[in-house]
Kinemage of the C-alpha trace (Angstrom):
@kinemage 1
@onewidth
@group {chain A} dominant
@subgroup {mainchain}
@vectorlist {calphas} color= white
{ca met a 1} P 85.529 90.739 118.894
{ca ala a 2} L 84.618 90.991 115.259
{ca lys a 3} L 86.116 88.538 112.906
{ca ala a 4} L 88.185 89.872 110.018
{ca ile a 5} L 87.056 88.863 106.647
{ca ile a 6} L 89.409 88.692 103.780
{ca leu a 7} L 88.038 88.774 100.316
{ca met a 8} L 90.324 86.797 98.087
{ca cys a 9} L 90.181 86.556 94.326
{ca ala a 10} L 92.457 84.637 92.157
{ca thr a 11} L 92.918 84.558 88.434
{ca leu a 12} L 95.014 82.148 86.337
{ca leu a 13} L 96.993 83.030 83.249
{ca ser a 14} L 94.548 80.893 81.254
{ca pro a 15} L 91.079 82.200 80.298
{ca his a 16} L 89.660 80.329 83.315
{ca val a 17} L 88.865 82.460 86.392
{ca leu a 18} L 88.407 81.132 89.902
{ca pro a 19} L 85.380 82.513 91.794
{ca cys a 20} L 85.801 84.832 94.631
{ca phe a 21} L 85.268 83.537 98.107
{ca asn a 22} L 85.196 84.673 101.740
{ca ala a 23} L 87.673 83.335 104.269
{ca gln a 24} L 87.216 83.793 107.994
{ca val a 25} L 90.428 84.775 109.676
{ca asp a 26} L 91.017 84.658 113.391
{ca pro a 27} L 92.357 88.121 114.345
{ca ile a 28} L 94.276 86.743 117.327
{ca asn a 29} L 96.608 84.852 114.989
{ca leu a 30} L 97.388 87.958 113.044
{ca lys a 31} L 98.658 89.899 116.044
{ca thr a 32} L 102.316 90.949 116.378
{ca pro a 33} L 104.345 90.124 119.436
{ca val a 34} L 103.642 93.672 120.710
{ca glu a 35} L 99.856 93.300 120.282
{ca lys a 36} L 99.934 90.038 122.137
{ca leu a 37} L 101.863 91.413 125.119
{ca tyr a 38} L 100.276 94.882 125.523
{ca asp a 39} L 96.570 95.333 126.149
{ca gly a 40} L 96.392 99.140 126.183
{ca asp a 41} L 98.350 99.950 129.337
{ca asn a 42} L 101.545 102.007 129.008
{ca leu a 43} L 100.808 103.167 125.480
{ca ser a 44} L 101.986 106.390 123.914
{ca thr a 45} L 100.198 107.821 120.924
{ca leu a 46} L 102.071 109.110 117.807
{ca thr a 47} L 100.206 111.587 115.602
{ca ile a 48} L 101.514 112.916 112.303
{ca gln a 49} L 99.679 115.871 110.752
{ca asn a 50} L 99.818 117.004 107.163
{ca arg a 51} L 99.311 120.772 107.120
{ca ser a 52} L 100.204 120.923 103.397
{ca ile a 53} L 97.834 121.335 100.485
{ca phe a 54} L 99.408 118.263 98.867
{ca pro a 55} L 99.311 114.567 99.995
{ca arg a 56} L 102.478 113.512 101.774
{ca arg a 57} L 103.923 110.060 102.227
{ca val a 58} L 105.456 109.075 105.586
{ca tyr a 59} L 107.721 106.125 106.429
{ca ala a 60} L 108.020 105.230 110.099
{ca arg a 61} L 109.782 102.249 111.669
{ca phe a 62} L 109.027 100.988 115.135
{ca glu a 63} L 111.602 98.960 117.124
{ca tyr a 64} L 109.699 97.320 119.904
{ca pro a 65} L 111.338 96.327 123.226
{ca val a 66} L 110.008 92.791 122.916
{ca asp a 67} L 111.649 92.260 119.498
{ca pro a 68} L 114.806 94.408 119.340
{ca gly a 69} L 116.705 94.628 116.094
{ca asn a 70} L 113.634 93.584 114.038
{ca arg a 71} L 113.388 96.123 111.248
{ca asn a 72} L 110.095 94.937 109.859
{ca tyr a 73} L 107.648 96.821 112.034
{ca gly a 74} L 106.270 100.228 110.954
{ca phe a 75} L 104.116 101.821 108.351
{ca ile a 76} L 104.028 103.672 105.112
{ca gln a 77} L 101.110 106.021 104.916
{ca thr a 78} L 100.082 108.750 102.517
{ca ile a 79} L 98.405 111.452 104.479
{ca pro a 80} L 95.830 113.610 102.632
{ca pro a 81} L 95.964 117.426 102.703
{ca gly a 82} L 94.907 118.628 106.172
{ca gly a 83} L 94.748 115.021 107.452
{ca glu a 84} L 96.569 113.079 110.153
{ca ile a 85} L 97.401 109.554 111.220
{ca thr a 86} L 97.663 108.109 114.665
{ca tyr a 87} L 99.397 105.033 115.957
{ca gln a 88} L 99.952 103.664 119.383
{ca ala a 89} L 103.256 102.262 120.697
{ca pro a 90} L 104.074 100.610 124.060
{ca ala a 91} L 106.691 102.100 126.429
{ca gly a 92} L 110.206 101.466 125.249
{ca thr a 93} L 109.416 101.543 121.526
{ca asp a 94} L 111.850 103.464 119.398
{ca ile a 95} L 110.106 105.358 116.629
{ca trp a 96} L 112.236 106.095 113.606
{ca ala a 97} L 111.494 108.466 110.691
{ca cys a 98} L 112.761 106.963 107.396
{ca asp a 99} L 113.179 108.368 103.896
{ca gly a 100} L 112.076 105.131 102.179
{ca arg a 101} L 111.672 101.387 102.500
{ca tyr a 102} L 113.097 99.920 105.667
{ca trp a 103} L 112.187 96.243 105.191
{ca glu a 104} L 113.740 93.459 103.217
{ca gly a 105} L 117.320 94.600 103.870
{ca phe a 106} L 116.867 98.154 102.601
{ca gln a 107} L 118.890 100.765 104.592
{ca pro a 108} L 117.207 104.142 104.235
{ca lys a 109} L 118.336 107.288 105.967
{ca glu a 110} L 116.772 107.179 109.409
{ca lys a 111} L 116.375 109.423 112.441
{ca leu a 112} L 115.258 108.351 115.877
{ca met a 113} L 112.301 110.658 116.630
{ca val a 114} L 111.391 109.459 120.054
{ca thr a 115} L 111.463 106.527 122.469
{ca ala a 116} L 107.876 106.079 123.671
{ca asp a 117} L 107.566 106.367 127.493
{ca gly a 118} L 103.995 104.965 127.704
{ca val a 119} L 102.722 108.119 129.249
{ca arg a 120} L 103.065 111.020 126.865
{ca asp a 121} L 101.515 111.471 123.418
{ca tyr a 122} L 103.693 112.758 120.516
{ca val a 123} L 102.472 115.084 117.725
{ca tyr a 124} L 104.638 115.868 114.626
{ca thr a 125} L 103.866 117.574 111.358
{ca val a 126} L 104.999 115.829 108.122
{ca ser a 127} L 107.785 118.375 107.743
{ca glu a 128} L 109.051 117.672 111.236
{ca phe a 129} L 108.901 113.869 110.843
{ca lys a 130} L 111.888 113.413 108.566
{ca pro a 131} L 115.300 111.761 108.963
């Protein structure tokens, strides 16, 4: 398994600048509870396609069965024209379409799109994936 490398650079408000350095990060410690519990079995794939000639931003929130009520899992992604994004979710995961930020106490308009069954794959266009 390849190690993740994070390039960190810091600057101070004074004219002094700290040099850039590489830090090795153990990817196992960065895994979510879902990634730790599911190794690829019983996963559904969510694909969102942008058939527009303009880039489109998508907000999706995942509510995992191992961490119910936690509103901090999901993604914000800008999909280029003609592009698509793909995510995997374990069986029992509720996948919500949102119209904005869903973390830090924000309460956007949401719509439950699907509960992943771990068998089927789900494909939506950007225009379908809306609350």
